[in-house]
C-alpha positions in Angstrom: 128.0 -5.5 42.1 124.4 -3.7 42.0 123.5 -6.1 38.6 124.8 -8.8 40.9 122.7 -7.8 44.1 119.5 -6.8 41.8 119.9 -10.6 41.1 120.0 -12.1 44.3 117.0 -10.0 45.1 115.0 -11.2 42.0 115.8 -14.8 43.2 115.1 -14.7 46.3 111.6 -12.8 45.4 111.0 -15.8 43.3 111.7 -18.3 45.3 109.4 -16.7 48.1 106.2 -16.2 45.3 106.9 -20.2 44.2 106.9 -21.3 48.4 103.7 -19.3 48.8 102.2 -20.6 45.8 102.8 -23.8 47.0 101.9 -23.7 50.2 98.4 -22.4 49.2 98.0 -24.8 46.4 98.7 -27.5 49.1 96.1 -25.8 51.1 93.7 -25.6 48.2 94.3 -29.3 47.6 93.8 -30.0 51.1 90.7 -28.0 51.0 89.1 -29.1 48.0 89.5 -33.2 49.0 87.9 -32.3 52.6 84.9 -30.4 50.4 84.7 -33.5 48.1 83.7 -36.1 51.3 80.3 -36.3 52.2 80.1 -35.5 56.2 76.0 -36.4 56.7 74.2 -39.5 55.9 70.4 -38.2 55.1 69.2 -41.9 53.9 69.4 -45.7 54.4 72.9 -46.9 53.6 74.4 -50.5 53.3 78.2 -51.0 53.2 79.8 -54.3 52.5 83.0 -55.6 54.7 84.9 -58.5 54.0 86.8 -60.5 56.7 88.4 -63.4 58.1 87.2 -63.1 61.5 85.9 -66.0 63.3 84.8 -67.9 66.7 85.4 -65.2 69.2 87.0 -62.6 66.9 84.0 -63.3 64.9 81.4 -63.0 67.3 83.3 -59.8 68.7 83.3 -58.3 65.7 79.2 -58.8 65.5 78.8 -57.3 68.5 80.7 -54.2 67.7 79.0 -53.9 64.8 75.2 -54.4 65.5 76.0 -51.9 68.2 77.1 -49.6 65.6 74.1 -49.9 63.4 71.5 -49.4 66.7 73.8 -45.9 67.0 73.7 -45.3 63.4 70.5 -46.5 61.7 70.7 -44.8 58.7 73.8 -47.2 58.4 73.6 -51.3 57.6 76.8 -53.3 57.5 76.9 -56.4 55.6 79.5 -58.4 57.0 81.0 -61.0 55.2 83.3 -63.9 56.0 85.3 -64.8 53.0 87.3 -67.9 55.0 90.4 -67.8 55.8 93.2 -64.5 54.7 94.3 -66.7 51.5 90.7 -66.8 50.7 89.6 -63.6 51.3 92.6 -62.2 49.7 92.1 -64.5 46.3 88.3 -63.6 46.1 89.6 -59.1 46.6 91.8 -60.0 43.4 89.0 -61.7 41.9 86.3 -59.0 42.6 89.1 -56.3 41.5 89.3 -58.4 38.1 85.7 -58.2 37.4 85.2 -54.6 39.2 82.9 -56.0 42.5 85.0 -55.2 45.1 82.9 -54.7 48.3 83.2 -51.2 50.2 85.9 -52.4 52.5 87.9 -55.3 53.3 90.1 -56.3 56.0 93.5 -56.6 54.7 97.6 -56.8 55.3 99.3 -53.8 53.5 101.8 -56.1 52.1 98.4 -56.8 49.7 97.0 -53.6 50.1 99.9 -51.8 47.8 98.9 -53.7 44.9 95.4 -52.2 45.1 96.7 -48.7 46.0 99.0 -48.8 42.8 96.1 -49.5 40.8 94.1 -46.4 42.3 91.2 -48.6 43.9 91.8 -47.3 47.4 90.0 -44.2 49.1 92.7 -42.4 50.9 91.4 -41.5 54.5 93.1 -38.5 55.4 90.5 -36.2 54.2 87.8 -38.1 56.3 90.9 -38.1 59.6 91.4 -33.9 58.9 87.5 -32.9 58.4 86.6 -31.0 61.2 82.6 -32.7 61.2 83.4 -36.6 61.0 87.5 -36.5 61.8 89.8 -36.9 64.2 91.4 -34.5 66.5 95.4 -34.5 67.1 94.7 -36.6 70.3 93.1 -39.2 68.7 95.1 -39.5 66.0 98.5 -39.5 68.7 96.2 -42.4 70.5 97.4 -44.5 67.8 100.7 -45.9 68.3 103.0 -44.8 65.1 104.2 -48.5 64.1 100.4 -49.1 63.4 99.5 -46.0 61.5 102.6 -46.1 59.4 101.8 -49.3 57.9 98.8 -48.3 56.4 100.4 -44.8 55.2 101.9 -44.4 52.1 103.3 -40.7 51.8 100.8 -38.4 53.3 97.9 -40.4 52.2 96.7 -42.8 54.7 94.5 -45.7 53.1 94.5 -48.0 56.1 93.2 -47.6 59.4 94.9 -50.7 62.2 92.5 -53.5 63.0 93.6 -56.1 64.8 97.0 -56.7 65.9 99.2 -58.7 67.6 102.8 -59.6 68.3 105.1 -62.1 67.8 106.2 -63.4 71.0 108.1 -66.6 72.5 105.7 -68.8 75.0 107.2 -70.8 77.5 106.1 -73.9 80.0 107.3 -71.8 83.0 107.2 -75.3 85.1 109.6 -77.0 82.4 112.3 -74.3 82.7 112.4 -74.3 85.9 112.9 -78.2 86.5 115.7 -78.2 84.1 117.2 -74.7 85.6 116.6 -72.4 82.5 116.0 -69.2 82.6 114.1 -67.3 79.9 116.1 -66.5 76.8 117.0 -63.2 76.0 119.3 -63.6 73.4 120.0 -65.7 70.0 123.0 -67.6 72.0 120.3 -68.0 75.2 117.4 -69.6 72.9 119.9 -71.9 71.4 121.0 -73.1 74.6 118.1 -73.3 76.0 116.3 -74.8 73.0 119.0 -78.1 73.8 118.5 -78.3 77.6 114.8 -78.2 77.0 114.5 -80.9 74.6 113.6 -84.3 75.7 114.6 -87.3 74.0 114.4 -90.8 76.1 114.6 -93.1 74.2 117.5 -91.8 71.3 115.4 -92.1 68.5 115.7 -89.2 66.9 112.1 -88.1 67.6 112.4 -86.0 70.8 109.1 -86.7 72.9 109.5 -82.9 74.0 110.9 -80.5 71.6 112.7 -77.1 73.1 111.3 -75.1 70.6 108.9 -75.0 67.7 108.7 -72.5 65.3 105.1 -71.6 62.7 105.5 -73.2 59.1 105.4 -70.1 57.5 108.6 -69.4 58.2 109.6 -67.7 55.1 107.4 -64.5 56.3 108.3 -64.7 60.1 111.6 -64.6 59.2 111.8 -61.0 58.3 111.7 -60.4 62.3 115.0 -62.4 62.5 117.0 -60.5 59.6 116.1 -57.2 61.3 117.3 -58.4 64.5 120.9 -59.3 62.5 121.1 -56.1 60.8 119.4 -56.1 57.1 115.5 -56.1 55.9 114.7 -59.7 53.8 112.8 -56.9 51.6 113.6 -53.2 51.7 110.9 -51.0 50.8 112.8 -47.9 50.7 115.4 -49.6 48.1 112.8 -51.8 46.9 115.4 -54.7 46.8 115.1 -58.7 47.8 118.0 -58.9 50.4 117.7 -63.1 50.8 121.6 -63.9 49.4 122.9 -61.7 52.0 125.4 -62.5 54.7 122.5 -61.3 57.1 119.6 -63.6 56.0 122.2 -66.2 55.5 123.4 -65.8 59.0 119.6 -65.8 60.3 119.0 -69.1 58.4 122.0 -70.9 60.0 120.9 -69.8 63.2 117.5 -71.3 62.4 119.0 -74.6 60.8 121.2 -74.9 63.2 118.7 -75.9 65.9 116.5 -77.6 63.7 119.3 -80.1 62.5 120.8 -80.6 66.1 116.7 -81.5 66.8 116.0 -79.5 69.3 113.5 -77.4 67.5 111.5 -78.0 64.6 108.5 -76.1 62.2 104.9 -77.2 63.7 104.5 -79.4 60.3 101.2 -81.7 60.8 100.1 -79.7 63.9 99.5 -76.8 62.1 100.9 -73.9 64.2 102.7 -74.1 66.8 101.2 -73.5 69.7 99.3 -76.6 69.2 102.7 -78.8 70.5 102.7 -76.3 73.2 99.5 -76.5 74.2 99.9 -79.9 74.2 103.3 -80.1 76.3 105.1 -81.7 73.3 107.3 -78.3 73.5 108.5 -76.2 75.8 108.8 -73.4 73.8 107.4 -72.0 71.0 107.4 -68.8 68.4 103.7 -67.6 68.2 101.5 -64.7 67.5 99.9 -63.2 70.5 96.7 -63.6 68.9 97.3 -67.6 69.9 96.7 -66.8 73.4 92.5 -67.9 73.4 94.2 -71.3 71.6 96.8 -72.2 74.6 94.1 -71.4 77.0 91.6 -73.8 75.8 94.2 -76.2 74.7 93.7 -77.9 77.9 97.6 -77.0 79.0 98.5 -77.8 82.9 101.4 -76.3 83.1 102.3 -72.6 84.4 103.3 -70.8 81.1 103.6 -67.5 79.9 105.5 -65.1 76.9 108.1 -63.1 76.6 109.5 -60.7 73.8 111.5 -61.9 71.0 115.3 -63.1 72.2 117.6 -60.5 70.4 120.9 -60.4 68.5 122.5 -56.7 66.6 118.6 -54.6 67.2 116.3 -54.8 69.9 113.0 -54.8 67.4 110.2 -56.9 67.9 107.7 -57.9 65.3 104.4 -56.3 65.1 101.2 -57.5 62.2 97.8 -58.1 61.9 96.0 -56.8 59.4 94.0 -53.3 58.7 91.0 -51.9 57.3 90.9 -50.5 53.9 88.0 -48.2 52.0 87.6 -49.5 48.4 86.6 -46.0 46.5 84.6 -47.5 44.2 80.9 -46.6 46.2 79.0 -43.6 46.4 80.3 -40.7 48.9 77.7 -41.6 51.5 78.9 -45.2 51.4 82.3 -44.3 52.0 81.6 -41.9 54.3 79.7 -44.8 56.2 82.7 -47.0 55.9 84.7 -44.6 57.5 82.5 -43.8 60.2 82.3 -47.8 61.0 86.1 -47.3 60.9 85.9 -44.9 63.7 83.6 -47.1 65.8 85.0 -49.9 65.3 88.5 -48.9 66.3 87.7 -46.6 69.1 88.8 -46.8 72.7 86.0 -48.7 74.5 85.5 -50.9 71.4 89.6 -52.1 70.2 89.4 -52.4 74.2 86.3 -54.6 73.9 87.8 -56.9 70.9 91.4 -57.1 72.7 89.2 -58.4 76.0 87.8 -61.1 73.5 90.3 -62.0 71.1 94.1 -62.5 71.2 94.6 -59.5 69.5 96.2 -55.8 71.1 94.0 -52.6 71.3 94.6 -50.2 68.9 94.7 -46.9 70.7 97.1 -46.5 73.8 93.7 -44.8 76.0 92.3 -48.3 76.2 95.1 -49.6 78.4 94.6 -46.7 80.6 90.7 -47.8 81.1 89.7 -49.3 84.8 88.1 -52.2 83.0 91.0 -52.9 80.3 93.4 -52.6 84.1 91.4 -54.8 85.6 91.6 -57.3 82.4 95.7 -57.1 81.9 95.5 -57.5 85.8 93.8 -60.6 85.4 95.6 -62.1 82.3 98.9 -60.5 82.3 100.2 -62.4 79.5 98.4 -59.7 77.1 100.4 -56.6 78.4 103.3 -58.5 77.1 103.2 -56.9 73.7 102.2 -53.4 75.3 105.7 -53.1 76.8 107.8 -53.5 73.5 105.4 -51.3 71.2 108.1 -48.9 71.0 110.7 -50.7 69.4 107.9 -52.3 67.0 108.8 -53.5 63.1 106.2 -54.5 60.3 108.3 -55.3 57.3 108.0 -54.0 53.5 104.7 -53.6 51.7 106.2 -54.1 48.4 104.0 -55.4 45.6 105.0 -58.9 44.8 106.5 -59.5 48.2 104.6 -62.1 48.9 105.5 -64.4 46.2 109.1 -63.4 46.3 108.8 -64.7 49.8 106.9 -67.9 48.6 109.9 -68.8 46.5 112.0 -68.5 50.1 110.0 -70.7 52.0 110.4 -73.1 49.1 114.4 -73.0 49.4 114.5 -72.4 53.0 111.9 -76.5 53.4 114.9 -77.5 51.2 117.3 -76.4 53.9 115.6 -78.0 57.0 115.4 -80.7 55.5 118.8 -81.3 55.1 118.4 -81.1 51.0 120.7 -78.1 50.3 123.1 -76.1 51.4 122.5 -72.1 52.7 124.8 -70.9 50.2 123.0 -72.6 47.0 119.3 -72.1 48.8 119.7 -68.4 49.2 121.3 -67.7 45.6 118.3 -69.5 44.3 115.7 -67.7 46.6 117.3 -64.6 45.6 117.0 -65.6 41.7 113.5 -66.7 41.9 112.6 -64.2 44.1 113.4 -61.3 42.1 111.3 -63.2 39.0 108.5 -63.8 41.2 108.3 -60.2 42.0 109.1 -58.9 38.5 106.1 -61.2 37.1 103.9 -60.1 40.3 104.1 -56.1 39.0 103.5 -56.5 35.5 100.4 -59.4 36.3 
């Protein structure tokens, strides 16, 4: 009995000692990482930021950048527009292979995951936690959890939220009123509303007015519908593709049923769903809140507004948009300059300004409480819609290879929508080709 008691005491002592050592080591690691960063810039530093902002978004970014340079005379930010997102991401990959990556970039986190695996991205945690240049607890908690977590891998923050938006249902109030249709809140209601709002006066199978228009990139957008059906089209936690599942099948059948009965269609040659909506050739469309400026400038004469996506088994809403990441190839001063620029870009006042000039949301909750932003929302109530469901936010998997896998799903879905393949056949093929595409991407 004495021997057993002694063993227990020794074991407990070892556990406590190991725990103390682990805590001490973690504390030392955190301290060392903070000490390894620069906290002051004494001489001129130039950084390069690759982005895809254009139009009013590009102008707003340039204005904020100039203000930052005026406040920080030792830092010069070279803004480089690399075209559309696909163009930007292709150029980033080329730069990674030639070892010519910029200081920082605008990027989706399902793209960033590859660069993280290759150890090319700077962890911002030491900067965030630093007493001299970081953020206090209140500032960190000011950023919506769904946005901050999108850029976090474990206990490391590799990206910071920048231009964020929500997928919403836009609807023509006048058209709905004329048909006695309520704004749909469920899948069944959306399907029924789409039928009632479709007008094919000459019965040629080509409606003058479609009830609903989806974006062309349905393969990437379908994730939220599958999530509402109770599954993740790609599970990051399980590292698994779920194309050939009952939930995905149920989702595809739901969308395809509207396409086949002629009450809904993809954007097609219009390129974006908001275009036929703005031209009043569609009573409803599903698109990002970033489309708001384009709808406003479309010349639409009817009253219109937006609502959260109709829901099914789970009440979740899709929030997407890019983040800003810093590559780790620069000097300590360059990386500090990039962090200071990110802090400035995403401050309460600047993210509110960026939102006012674009279709994007502020990435700080404190922005919503600014008197100037409250006035803006009163004048532009459609911009308040995404703020009301932020607690139901979902962003999807960031798994390496998810993009080429989803591209394969998209090819098969197009076959279904064209009535050339059954849903079962298409999803079976998508599962096989998607897994192969993901594997090849990871071996690239």
